[in-house]
Z-matrix of the N, CA and C atoms (Angstrom, degrees):
N
C 1 1.449
C 2 1.521 1 106.84
N 3 1.311 2 115.79 1 136.83
C 4 1.456 3 121.13 2 179.98
C 5 1.519 4 110.18 3 -120.28
N 6 1.339 5 113.42 4 147.90
C 7 1.458 6 119.12 5 176.38
C 8 1.517 7 109.47 6 -140.79
N 9 1.307 8 114.84 7 139.34
C 10 1.451 9 122.02 8 168.62
C 11 1.520 10 105.05 9 -110.06
N 12 1.339 11 116.02 10 119.40
C 13 1.461 12 121.87 11 179.80
C 14 1.511 13 108.77 12 -104.55
N 15 1.300 14 115.33 13 136.17
C 16 1.455 15 120.04 14 171.61
C 17 1.516 16 107.98 15 -130.10
N 18 1.328 17 115.00 16 126.11
C 19 1.465 18 119.48 17 174.83
C 20 1.519 19 106.33 18 -74.21
N 21 1.342 20 115.91 19 130.99
C 22 1.467 21 120.26 20 -173.82
C 23 1.521 22 111.36 21 -131.40
N 24 1.329 23 115.16 22 154.74
C 25 1.460 24 120.21 23 170.05
C 26 1.524 25 109.67 24 -89.18
N 27 1.342 26 115.86 25 -23.78
C 28 1.468 27 121.82 26 172.93
C 29 1.520 28 108.52 27 -165.76
N 30 1.328 29 115.65 28 153.92
C 31 1.463 30 121.19 29 178.19
C 32 1.519 31 109.28 30 -157.93
N 33 1.328 32 115.21 31 150.60
C 34 1.459 33 119.76 32 178.18
C 35 1.525 34 110.23 33 -149.73
N 36 1.324 35 114.57 34 159.97
C 37 1.461 36 122.39 35 176.55
C 38 1.518 37 107.85 36 -129.98
N 39 1.327 38 115.38 37 131.12
C 40 1.468 39 121.60 38 176.41
C 41 1.522 40 109.53 39 -118.77
N 42 1.327 41 114.74 40 144.05
C 43 1.452 42 122.73 41 174.40
C 44 1.520 43 106.70 42 -128.74
N 45 1.306 44 116.70 43 120.32
C 46 1.463 45 120.15 44 -179.66
C 47 1.519 46 112.59 45 59.23
N 48 1.327 47 117.06 46 34.78
C 49 1.457 48 121.14 47 179.10
C 50 1.517 49 115.14 48 82.54
N 51 1.339 50 117.94 49 -4.27
C 52 1.469 51 122.02 50 -179.48
C 53 1.533 52 109.75 51 -105.94
N 54 1.328 53 116.83 52 133.24
C 55 1.459 54 121.01 53 177.60
C 56 1.525 55 108.92 54 -73.76
N 57 1.350 56 115.38 55 123.34
C 58 1.468 57 120.33 56 -179.49
C 59 1.523 58 112.22 57 -108.48
N 60 1.324 59 117.57 58 -16.81
C 61 1.456 60 122.38 59 178.03
C 62 1.512 61 109.78 60 -156.07
N 63 1.337 62 115.62 61 139.61
C 64 1.462 63 119.21 62 -177.34
C 65 1.521 64 109.31 63 -156.42
N 66 1.337 65 116.12 64 137.39
C 67 1.465 66 121.17 65 175.66
C 68 1.523 67 109.59 66 -134.30
N 69 1.324 68 114.73 67 161.08
C 70 1.460 69 120.95 68 168.01
C 71 1.518 70 106.65 69 -87.15
N 72 1.317 71 117.76 70 -126.81
C 73 1.461 72 120.75 71 179.51
C 74 1.510 73 112.31 72 -68.46
N 75 1.316 74 115.63 73 147.43
C 76 1.455 75 120.74 74 178.37
C 77 1.502 76 111.90 75 152.43
N 78 1.348 77 115.33 76 -140.34
C 79 1.456 78 121.54 77 -177.73
C 80 1.510 79 110.94 78 -128.14
N 81 1.320 80 115.81 79 135.71
C 82 1.457 81 119.20 80 164.77
C 83 1.514 82 105.37 81 -94.21
N 84 1.317 83 116.63 82 132.77
C 85 1.455 84 123.14 83 -178.27
C 86 1.517 85 107.54 84 -118.62
N 87 1.333 86 116.39 85 107.89
C 88 1.458 87 121.39 86 172.72
C 89 1.518 88 105.46 87 -88.06
N 90 1.339 89 117.28 88 116.83
C 91 1.464 90 122.29 89 -167.88
C 92 1.522 91 111.28 90 -117.84
N 93 1.328 92 115.39 91 122.12
C 94 1.464 93 121.38 92 177.12
C 95 1.514 94 110.39 93 -114.01
N 96 1.330 95 116.33 94 141.83
C 97 1.463 96 122.35 95 -177.89
C 98 1.532 97 108.73 96 -115.90
N 99 1.336 98 116.00 97 129.78
C 100 1.459 99 122.13 98 178.80
C 101 1.527 100 110.74 99 -90.47
N 102 1.324 101 115.52 100 162.19
C 103 1.464 102 122.16 101 -178.42
C 104 1.519 103 113.18 102 -54.82
N 105 1.321 104 117.09 103 -38.07
C 106 1.466 105 119.70 104 -174.66
C 107 1.522 106 113.68 105 -102.74
N 108 1.314 107 118.10 106 15.69
C 109 1.462 108 120.92 107 177.72
C 110 1.522 109 110.94 108 -70.64
N 111 1.338 110 114.63 109 153.72
C 112 1.460 111 121.76 110 -179.95
C 113 1.529 112 109.12 111 -131.81
N 114 1.314 113 115.69 112 178.12
C 115 1.463 114 120.23 113 175.82
C 116 1.528 115 111.06 114 -60.66
N 117 1.323 116 117.52 115 -29.53
C 118 1.475 117 120.22 116 177.70
C 119 1.531 118 110.48 117 -62.23
N 120 1.321 119 117.66 118 -38.85
C 121 1.466 120 121.13 119 177.43
C 122 1.522 121 110.53 120 -63.72
N 123 1.326 122 116.17 121 -45.51
C 124 1.470 123 121.05 122 -178.99
C 125 1.523 124 110.83 123 -65.00
N 126 1.328 125 117.09 124 -43.01
C 127 1.456 126 121.89 125 179.60
C 128 1.528 127 110.29 126 -62.53
N 129 1.321 128 115.97 127 -46.63
C 130 1.461 129 121.06 128 -179.61
C 131 1.526 130 111.37 129 -60.72
N 132 1.330 131 116.15 130 -47.28
C 133 1.462 132 119.95 131 -177.24
C 134 1.527 133 111.64 132 -66.68
N 135 1.331 134 117.93 133 -40.08
C 136 1.465 135 120.43 134 178.31
C 137 1.527 136 109.88 135 -62.20
N 138 1.327 137 116.93 136 -45.28
C 139 1.464 138 120.30 137 179.46
C 140 1.528 139 110.88 138 -63.55
N 141 1.311 140 116.36 139 -42.64
C 142 1.469 141 120.58 140 -179.85
C 143 1.526 142 110.67 141 -61.61
N 144 1.312 143 117.21 142 -46.54
C 145 1.466 144 121.86 143 -177.92
C 146 1.526 145 110.27 144 -63.98
N 147 1.316 146 117.03 145 -45.64
C 148 1.461 147 120.43 146 -177.09
C 149 1.524 148 113.21 147 -67.70
N 150 1.320 149 116.86 148 -20.30
C 151 1.462 150 119.73 149 -177.88
C 152 1.522 151 114.45 150 -107.41
N 153 1.331 152 117.51 151 -0.57
C 154 1.467 153 119.88 152 177.08
C 155 1.524 154 109.50 153 -65.75
N 156 1.294 155 116.01 154 128.53
C 157 1.462 156 121.15 155 -178.79
C 158 1.529 157 108.98 156 -91.83
N 159 1.338 158 115.39 157 82.60
C 160 1.469 159 120.19 158 -175.51
C 161 1.527 160 113.05 159 -123.98
N 162 1.338 161 115.78 160 13.85
C 163 1.466 162 120.56 161 174.41
C 164 1.521 163 108.09 162 -111.40
N 165 1.315 164 115.59 163 151.07
C 166 1.461 165 120.70 164 -173.86
C 167 1.521 166 112.96 165 -71.36
N 168 1.337 167 114.53 166 140.10
C 169 1.453 168 120.98 167 171.66
C 170 1.529 169 108.56 168 -88.73
N 171 1.305 170 117.52 169 -171.49
C 172 1.464 171 122.19 170 -177.26
C 173 1.530 172 112.54 171 -61.98
N 174 1.329 173 116.88 172 -23.93
C 175 1.462 174 120.35 173 -179.91
C 176 1.520 175 112.93 174 -96.65
N 177 1.339 176 116.87 175 6.86
C 178 1.458 177 120.28 176 177.33
C 179 1.519 178 114.98 177 82.60
N 180 1.337 179 117.61 178 12.64
C 181 1.463 180 120.94 179 177.50
C 182 1.522 181 109.66 180 -97.82
N 183 1.331 182 116.71 181 143.24
C 184 1.463 183 120.33 182 176.07
C 185 1.521 184 107.88 183 -68.66
N 186 1.339 185 114.93 184 104.06
C 187 1.460 186 119.53 185 -172.30
C 188 1.527 187 112.20 186 -150.92
N 189 1.341 188 118.31 187 8.99
C 190 1.465 189 121.66 188 -172.93
C 191 1.537 190 109.17 189 -129.23
N 192 1.350 191 118.11 190 133.10
C 193 1.467 192 120.51 191 175.79
C 194 1.530 193 112.07 192 -74.30
N 195 1.309 194 116.42 193 163.49
C 196 1.464 195 123.26 194 -171.64
C 197 1.526 196 113.48 195 -56.59
N 198 1.322 197 119.42 196 -47.76
C 199 1.465 198 121.04 197 -176.60
C 200 1.529 199 110.65 198 -66.79
N 201 1.331 200 116.13 199 -42.54
C 202 1.460 201 120.51 200 178.31
C 203 1.530 202 111.29 201 -62.39
N 204 1.329 203 116.30 202 -30.72
C 205 1.464 204 121.21 203 178.99
C 206 1.529 205 111.63 204 -80.63
N 207 1.336 206 117.64 205 -2.46
C 208 1.458 207 121.16 206 -179.17
C 209 1.512 208 113.72 207 82.40
N 210 1.333 209 116.45 208 15.98
C 211 1.460 210 121.11 209 -177.52
C 212 1.515 211 113.40 210 -91.67
N 213 1.315 212 114.40 211 168.95
C 214 1.462 213 123.15 212 179.72
C 215 1.524 214 109.43 213 -120.98
N 216 1.332 215 115.55 214 171.60
C 217 1.461 216 121.93 215 173.34
C 218 1.517 217 109.16 216 -114.58
N 219 1.326 218 115.57 217 140.39
C 220 1.464 219 122.00 218 167.93
C 221 1.519 220 104.99 219 -117.36
N 222 1.335 221 116.81 220 107.99
C 223 1.461 222 122.50 221 -174.58
C 224 1.532 223 109.19 222 -100.48
N 225 1.329 224 114.83 223 124.00
C 226 1.466 225 121.86 224 -176.14
C 227 1.527 226 108.59 225 -125.30
N 228 1.323 227 117.05 226 123.53
C 229 1.462 228 120.10 227 178.25
C 230 1.526 229 109.28 228 -66.63
N 231 1.342 230 115.70 229 140.92
C 232 1.461 231 119.79 230 -175.23
C 233 1.521 232 109.69 231 -151.31
N 234 1.350 233 116.29 232 82.51
C 235 1.464 234 119.84 233 -178.71
C 236 1.525 235 111.48 234 -63.26
N 237 1.331 236 117.69 235 -21.95
C 238 1.466 237 120.28 236 -177.71
C 239 1.526 238 112.89 237 -66.61
N 240 1.340 239 118.14 238 -10.36
C 241 1.465 240 119.56 239 173.91
C 242 1.521 241 111.29 240 -64.57
N 243 1.324 242 116.66 241 -16.77
C 244 1.461 243 121.06 242 176.83
C 245 1.527 244 112.27 243 -102.95
N 246 1.313 245 117.27 244 18.87
C 247 1.454 246 121.01 245 174.38
C 248 1.523 247 110.02 246 -71.37
N 249 1.316 248 116.60 247 129.21
C 250 1.466 249 121.84 248 178.62
C 251 1.529 250 107.52 249 -108.97
N 252 1.326 251 115.60 250 110.46
C 253 1.470 252 120.79 251 -176.73
C 254 1.524 253 111.45 252 -111.09
N 255 1.325 254 117.65 253 22.82
C 256 1.465 255 120.00 254 -178.48
C 257 1.518 256 112.65 255 -69.35
N 258 1.323 257 117.60 256 -27.92
C 259 1.464 258 120.82 257 -178.46
C 260 1.519 259 109.29 258 -120.50
N 261 1.276 260 116.44 259 140.26
C 262 1.456 261 121.53 260 175.85
C 263 1.513 262 112.81 261 69.30
N 264 1.325 263 114.21 262 -161.09
C 265 1.462 264 120.76 263 -176.03
C 266 1.516 265 113.04 264 -115.35
N 267 1.299 266 116.28 265 -1.51
C 268 1.452 267 120.70 266 -178.47
C 269 1.523 268 108.99 267 -122.66
N 270 1.331 269 118.58 268 123.39
C 271 1.468 270 119.66 269 -178.16
C 272 1.525 271 112.12 270 -63.07
N 273 1.306 272 114.39 271 148.21
C 274 1.455 273 121.89 272 173.07
C 275 1.522 274 107.62 273 -97.92
N 276 1.325 275 116.54 274 140.31
C 277 1.468 276 121.39 275 -179.61
C 278 1.519 277 111.04 276 -110.50
N 279 1.305 278 117.56 277 18.12
C 280 1.459 279 121.82 278 -172.94
C 281 1.533 280 113.69 279 -60.76
N 282 1.326 281 118.16 280 -28.15
C 283 1.463 282 120.66 281 -179.53
C 284 1.527 283 113.12 282 -81.29
N 285 1.328 284 117.56 283 -14.94
C 286 1.469 285 120.94 284 179.21
C 287 1.522 286 109.93 285 -73.14
N 288 1.313 287 115.94 286 144.56
C 289 1.468 288 121.38 287 178.72
C 290 1.522 289 110.68 288 -68.24
N 291 1.309 290 115.57 289 153.71
C 292 1.460 291 121.00 290 172.98
C 293 1.532 292 108.14 291 -63.39
N 294 1.323 293 118.42 292 148.63
C 295 1.468 294 121.08 293 -173.83
C 296 1.529 295 115.80 294 -51.67
N 297 1.323 296 117.96 295 -43.47
C 298 1.473 297 119.41 296 -177.32
C 299 1.521 298 111.22 297 -63.97
N 300 1.325 299 117.50 298 -45.48
C 301 1.467 300 121.01 299 178.78
C 302 1.523 301 110.44 300 -66.47
N 303 1.327 302 116.51 301 -42.17
C 304 1.469 303 120.56 302 -179.27
C 305 1.522 304 111.01 303 -62.07
N 306 1.324 305 116.64 304 -43.00
C 307 1.464 306 119.65 305 -178.69
C 308 1.523 307 111.36 306 -63.29
N 309 1.325 308 116.66 307 -39.81
C 310 1.463 309 119.86 308 178.49
C 311 1.519 310 112.40 309 -61.79
N 312 1.332 311 117.04 310 -43.20
C 313 1.465 312 120.17 311 179.63
C 314 1.520 313 111.65 312 -73.69
N 315 1.307 314 117.42 313 -32.93
C 316 1.467 315 121.64 314 174.93
C 317 1.532 316 109.39 315 -61.29
N 318 1.326 317 116.66 316 -47.69
C 319 1.466 318 121.15 317 179.05
C 320 1.532 319 111.33 318 -65.48
N 321 1.321 320 117.32 319 -37.04
C 322 1.462 321 121.70 320 176.80
C 323 1.528 322 110.17 321 -62.32
N 324 1.326 323 117.00 322 -42.98
C 325 1.467 324 122.60 323 177.36
C 326 1.532 325 110.29 324 -60.46
N 327 1.322 326 117.28 325 -49.45
C 328 1.466 327 122.39 326 -179.03
C 329 1.529 328 110.20 327 -60.81
N 330 1.328 329 117.65 328 -46.33
C 331 1.466 330 121.19 329 -179.58
C 332 1.533 331 110.72 330 -62.86
N 333 1.322 332 117.31 331 -40.05
C 334 1.457 333 120.80 332 178.82
C 335 1.518 334 112.21 333 -64.39
N 336 1.322 335 117.12 334 -40.86
C 337 1.470 336 121.07 335 177.91
C 338 1.530 337 109.93 336 -64.69
N 339 1.317 338 116.99 337 -39.63
C 340 1.474 339 120.12 338 178.54
C 341 1.523 340 111.20 339 -66.51
N 342 1.334 341 116.42 340 -42.97
C 343 1.470 342 120.10 341 178.44
C 344 1.523 343 111.53 342 -60.63
N 345 1.316 344 116.26 343 -31.25
C 346 1.468 345 121.06 344 -179.50
C 347 1.523 346 112.32 345 -79.45
N 348 1.333 347 117.20 346 -0.71
C 349 1.453 348 120.50 347 174.82
C 350 1.514 349 116.25 348 104.20
N 351 1.324 350 117.67 349 3.41
C 352 1.464 351 120.42 350 -179.65
C 353 1.529 352 110.44 351 -83.96
N 354 1.324 353 115.22 352 142.88
C 355 1.467 354 120.41 353 168.36
C 356 1.519 355 105.65 354 -81.74
N 357 1.330 356 116.90 355 122.09
C 358 1.459 357 121.26 356 -173.80
C 359 1.524 358 110.47 357 -125.95
N 360 1.316 359 115.35 358 127.72
C 361 1.460 360 122.88 359 170.07
C 362 1.524 361 106.49 360 -110.65
N 363 1.326 362 116.91 361 159.71
C 364 1.467 363 119.83 362 -178.10
C 365 1.520 364 111.17 363 -135.70
N 366 1.321 365 112.58 364 165.25
C 367 1.454 366 120.51 365 168.02
C 368 1.520 367 107.74 366 -85.47
N 369 1.330 368 117.29 367 -158.75
C 370 1.464 369 122.33 368 177.97
C 371 1.521 370 108.45 369 -118.70
N 372 1.321 371 115.54 370 117.49
C 373 1.456 372 121.10 371 -176.47
C 374 1.524 373 110.90 372 -59.94
N 375 1.332 374 116.91 373 135.12
C 376 1.474 375 125.62 374 177.90
C 377 1.521 376 113.69 375 63.09
N 378 1.301 377 117.53 376 24.54
C 379 1.467 378 121.20 377 176.57
C 380 1.520 379 108.58 378 -114.50
N 381 1.319 380 116.21 379 154.31
C 382 1.454 381 120.80 380 172.60
C 383 1.522 382 106.38 381 -77.27
N 384 1.331 383 115.51 382 121.38
C 385 1.466 384 120.49 383 -173.61
C 386 1.524 385 110.91 384 -119.04
N 387 1.320 386 114.52 385 151.04
C 388 1.459 387 121.95 386 169.87
C 389 1.524 388 106.15 387 -108.08
N 390 1.329 389 116.34 388 116.88
C 391 1.457 390 121.83 389 -178.23
C 392 1.525 391 107.74 390 -107.55
N 393 1.314 392 115.03 391 127.66
C 394 1.462 393 121.07 392 178.44
C 395 1.517 394 107.88 393 -124.12
N 396 1.347 395 116.43 394 135.92
C 397 1.448 396 119.40 395 -179.89
C 398 1.518 397 110.66 396 -152.78
N 399 1.326 398 113.77 397 157.40
C 400 1.456 399 121.32 398 171.15
C 401 1.518 400 105.80 399 -117.04
N 402 1.335 401 115.62 400 108.50
C 403 1.453 402 121.86 401 -177.74
C 404 1.521 403 109.14 402 -71.17
N 405 1.318 404 116.27 403 132.18
C 406 1.466 405 123.12 404 -177.77
C 407 1.520 406 109.21 405 -101.86
N 408 1.294 407 117.00 406 107.52
C 409 1.465 408 121.33 407 177.30
C 410 1.516 409 112.48 408 134.44
N 411 1.284 410 121.13 409 -73.20
C 412 1.464 411 128.08 410 -1.01
C 413 1.526 412 112.22 411 -75.08
N 414 1.323 413 114.42 412 144.81
C 415 1.460 414 121.58 413 173.22
C 416 1.520 415 106.70 414 -124.29
N 417 1.327 416 116.15 415 116.92
C 418 1.460 417 122.69 416 178.69
C 419 1.520 418 108.23 417 -134.10
N 420 1.330 419 116.56 418 129.11
C 421 1.465 420 121.57 419 -176.60
C 422 1.521 421 109.06 420 -131.45
N 423 1.326 422 115.61 421 137.30
C 424 1.458 423 122.45 422 176.44
C 425 1.523 424 108.97 423 -102.99
N 426 1.326 425 116.65 424 132.99
C 427 1.458 426 121.82 425 176.92
C 428 1.518 427 109.70 426 -128.63
N 429 1.308 428 116.43 427 144.39
C 430 1.463 429 122.28 428 176.76
C 431 1.517 430 106.87 429 -139.41
N 432 1.322 431 117.63 430 119.40
C 433 1.456 432 120.71 431 -175.77
C 434 1.523 433 112.01 432 -61.21
N 435 1.297 434 118.71 433 -28.12
C 436 1.467 435 121.59 434 -178.93
C 437 1.521 436 112.03 435 -77.80
N 438 1.303 437 117.42 436 -22.50
C 439 1.460 438 120.27 437 179.99
C 440 1.518 439 111.42 438 -94.60
N 441 1.340 440 116.91 439 -3.40
C 442 1.463 441 120.28 440 -176.36
C 443 1.519 442 112.88 441 -107.27
N 444 1.318 443 119.18 442 -18.94
C 445 1.472 444 121.05 443 -178.29
C 446 1.514 445 108.81 444 -68.85
C-alpha cells in the first residue's frame, strides 16, 4: 500500500461539482492499494500516518502528530500510485489492486484511522475527482507499506 501525504492548511474533494470531503488543517492522504496488499498493510500505514510527528510544536519543530495538532485527514483513493512508467510511454497499472479488493482495503484504512481518534473525510471511490489543497510547508512524504516492514 502506498500513500503520498501532504500537510495542508485546507483541502477538499469535489465530484461532479459537489464537495464530498473537506478539511481545514491536517493531512491529505493519497492512498494506493496493490494487488497483494492485506489488512496488515492498511493497519500499518494508518498507524504510521497517525503517529508521524510532522506538525510544529511550541518551538516550531516538527514534533507533533496530526491528531495531537488538532488536524484531520482527507483520504483520497489513488490507484495511479501504482502506475509503472519505466517502459514505453503509457503507464502499466498491473500492480494496482482490482477495484473491489482496493475499495475494501481503502475502507478498512479509513475505519482504522477513525477508530484511532482521527477526524477523517474521504473522496469518492472510483469517481473522477477534483482535489484542491493548500500545501503547508510544503511538507510531502511518501510511504510504502512494503518498504517499511
